[in-house]
C-alpha positions as CSV (number, residue, x, y, z in Angstrom):
1,X,17.4,-24.8,47.6
2,X,15.3,-21.7,48.1
3,X,16.0,-18.7,50.4
4,X,13.6,-15.8,51.0
5,X,14.7,-12.8,53.1
6,X,13.2,-9.3,53.4
7,X,15.4,-6.6,51.9
8,X,15.2,-2.8,52.0
9,X,17.3,0.2,51.0
10,X,19.0,2.6,53.4
11,X,21.3,5.6,53.2
12,X,24.6,3.9,53.8
13,X,27.2,6.7,53.2
14,X,27.7,10.3,54.2
15,X,27.6,11.3,50.5
16,X,23.9,10.1,50.3
17,X,24.5,6.9,48.4
18,X,22.2,4.1,49.2
19,X,22.5,0.3,49.5
20,X,20.3,-2.6,50.0
21,X,20.3,-4.4,53.3
22,X,18.6,-7.4,54.8
23,X,16.2,-6.9,57.7
24,X,18.7,-8.7,60.0
25,X,21.2,-5.9,59.4
26,X,18.8,-3.2,60.3
27,X,17.0,-1.8,63.3
28,X,13.8,0.3,63.5
29,X,15.7,3.2,65.0
30,X,17.7,3.6,61.8
31,X,14.4,3.7,59.8
32,X,12.9,6.2,62.2
33,X,16.0,8.4,61.8
34,X,15.7,8.3,58.0
35,X,12.0,9.2,58.2
36,X,12.7,12.1,60.4
37,X,15.9,13.4,58.9
38,X,15.1,13.4,55.2
39,X,12.5,15.3,53.2
40,X,9.3,13.5,52.3
41,X,10.1,13.2,48.6
42,X,13.4,11.3,49.5
43,X,12.2,8.9,52.1
44,X,8.5,9.2,52.8
45,X,7.8,5.6,53.8
46,X,9.4,2.3,54.8
47,X,9.6,0.2,51.7
48,X,11.0,-3.3,51.0
49,X,10.4,-6.7,49.5
50,X,11.5,-10.3,49.4
51,X,15.0,-11.1,48.2
52,X,14.4,-14.5,46.6
53,X,17.4,-16.8,45.9
54,X,17.2,-20.2,44.2
55,X,20.2,-22.5,44.3
56,X,22.2,-19.6,45.7
57,X,21.4,-17.4,42.6
58,X,19.3,-14.2,43.1
59,X,15.9,-14.5,41.3
60,X,14.4,-11.0,41.4
61,X,17.6,-9.2,40.3
62,X,17.5,-7.9,36.7
63,X,20.0,-9.1,34.2
64,X,23.6,-10.0,35.2
65,X,24.7,-6.5,36.2
66,X,27.4,-6.6,39.0
67,X,25.7,-3.9,41.1
68,X,22.1,-4.9,40.4
69,X,19.8,-4.8,43.3
70,X,16.8,-6.9,44.3
71,X,13.6,-5.6,42.7
72,X,10.7,-4.8,45.0
73,X,7.8,-2.3,45.2
74,X,6.1,-0.9,48.3
75,X,5.1,-3.0,51.3
76,X,1.5,-3.3,50.1
77,X,2.7,-5.0,47.0
78,X,5.1,-7.2,49.0
79,X,2.3,-8.4,51.2
80,X,0.5,-9.6,48.0
81,X,2.9,-12.6,48.0
82,X,1.2,-13.9,51.2
83,X,-2.3,-13.4,49.8
84,X,-1.4,-15.0,46.4
85,X,0.2,-18.0,48.1
86,X,-2.9,-18.5,50.2
87,X,-5.0,-18.3,47.1
88,X,-3.0,-20.8,45.1
89,X,-3.1,-23.3,47.9
90,X,-6.8,-22.9,48.7
91,X,-8.3,-22.6,45.2
92,X,-9.3,-25.7,43.3
93,X,-7.6,-24.5,40.0
94,X,-4.3,-24.0,41.9
95,X,-3.4,-21.0,39.7
96,X,-3.4,-17.3,40.4
97,X,-1.8,-14.1,39.2
98,X,-0.8,-11.1,41.3
99,X,1.3,-8.0,41.2
100,X,4.2,-7.3,43.4
101,X,6.3,-5.0,41.2
102,X,5.2,-2.0,39.1
103,X,1.7,-3.5,38.4
104,X,3.4,-6.3,36.4
105,X,1.9,-9.7,36.7
106,X,3.4,-12.8,38.3
107,X,1.8,-16.2,37.9
108,X,1.8,-18.9,40.5
109,X,0.8,-22.5,39.8
110,X,0.8,-25.4,42.3
111,X,1.1,-28.9,41.0
112,X,-0.3,-32.0,42.6
113,X,3.2,-32.9,43.8
114,X,3.5,-29.6,45.6
115,X,5.8,-28.0,43.1
116,X,5.3,-24.3,42.9
117,X,5.9,-22.6,39.5
118,X,6.6,-18.9,39.7
119,X,6.6,-16.9,36.4
120,X,7.1,-13.2,36.3
121,X,5.4,-11.9,33.1
122,X,7.2,-8.7,32.1
123,X,9.0,-7.4,29.1
124,X,10.9,-4.8,31.1
125,X,12.1,-7.0,34.0
126,X,12.9,-10.4,32.6
127,X,13.1,-13.0,35.4
128,X,13.6,-16.7,34.9
129,X,10.8,-19.1,35.7
130,X,11.2,-20.9,39.0
131,X,10.1,-24.3,40.1
132,X,10.4,-24.8,43.8
133,X,9.1,-27.0,46.6
134,X,5.9,-25.2,47.7
135,X,6.1,-26.2,51.4
136,X,9.7,-24.9,51.7
137,X,9.0,-21.7,49.8
138,X,5.9,-20.9,51.9
139,X,7.9,-21.7,55.1
140,X,10.6,-19.2,54.0
141,X,8.1,-16.5,53.2
142,X,6.3,-17.0,56.5
143,X,9.6,-16.9,58.4
144,X,10.6,-13.7,56.7
145,X,7.1,-12.1,57.1
146,X,7.1,-12.8,60.8
147,X,10.4,-11.0,61.2
148,X,9.1,-8.1,59.2
149,X,5.9,-8.0,61.3
150,X,8.0,-7.8,64.5
151,X,10.1,-5.1,62.9
152,X,7.0,-3.1,61.9
153,X,5.6,-3.5,65.4
154,X,8.8,-2.1,66.9
155,X,8.8,0.8,64.4
156,X,5.2,1.6,65.2
157,X,6.1,1.8,68.9
158,X,9.0,4.1,68.2
159,X,6.7,6.3,66.1
160,X,4.1,6.4,68.8
161,X,6.7,7.6,71.4
162,X,8.2,10.1,69.0
163,X,4.9,11.7,68.1
164,X,3.2,11.6,71.5
165,X,4.4,15.1,72.6
166,X,3.7,17.1,69.4
167,X,1.4,15.2,67.0
168,X,0.8,18.4,65.0
169,X,4.5,19.0,64.2
170,X,5.2,18.5,60.4
171,X,7.6,15.6,61.1
172,X,5.1,14.0,63.5
173,X,2.4,14.3,60.8
174,X,4.7,12.5,58.3
175,X,5.5,9.7,60.9
176,X,1.8,9.2,61.7
177,X,1.1,8.9,57.9
178,X,3.8,6.2,57.7
179,X,2.2,4.5,60.7
180,X,-1.2,4.4,59.1
181,X,0.2,2.8,56.0
182,X,2.0,0.2,58.1
183,X,-1.2,-0.6,60.0
184,X,-3.3,-0.9,56.8
185,X,-1.0,-3.7,55.6
186,X,-2.8,-6.0,58.0
187,X,0.3,-8.2,57.8
188,X,-0.6,-10.2,60.9
189,X,-3.9,-11.4,59.4
190,X,-2.2,-12.3,56.1
191,X,0.4,-14.3,58.0
192,X,-2.3,-16.2,59.9
193,X,-4.2,-16.9,56.7
194,X,-1.1,-18.3,55.0
195,X,-0.2,-20.4,58.0
196,X,-3.7,-21.9,57.9
197,X,-3.5,-22.5,54.1
198,X,0.0,-24.0,54.5
199,X,-1.3,-26.9,56.6
200,X,-2.8,-28.3,53.3
201,X,0.6,-28.8,51.8
């Protein structure tokens, strides 16, 4: 049993403490508010990653700490999951390595029986090796990515409206930089490519 959901971190309390939330618990207005209210060194972009659970146990959570959070990097690195999955399905060798966290390498290998092996190769963040059904894993990643893509589209629209009147205002400049980063993700094309590759499974 595999489950993949997008997770991000928001300011959850008045005292400034943060907590991780799934995309389903969030709306783009909250993200826009954080981008406009907080200084650039505190919240200068919308970040997040995939929360991967196997047999109802978190995979990308370090150790067994009670308050441990899902590990992720920026959205550019998160999108590498889609590219790497497309590669491992399409390539003849059925192996690839990619980075989704702190430049650390994760290896994917696809067996002839459509079993996907995921091994994160890091001394700092020790994560167990996973063996999952490739078709189901890709389906979950695509489902989560489509929700993220819709969320990003909504956030972009809100940024467009917010910055239309005064694009040279410092907050508007910051928002437009965020928007450029989101557009450079090219998430829509990565989703289409993975959907095309997934037909081979």
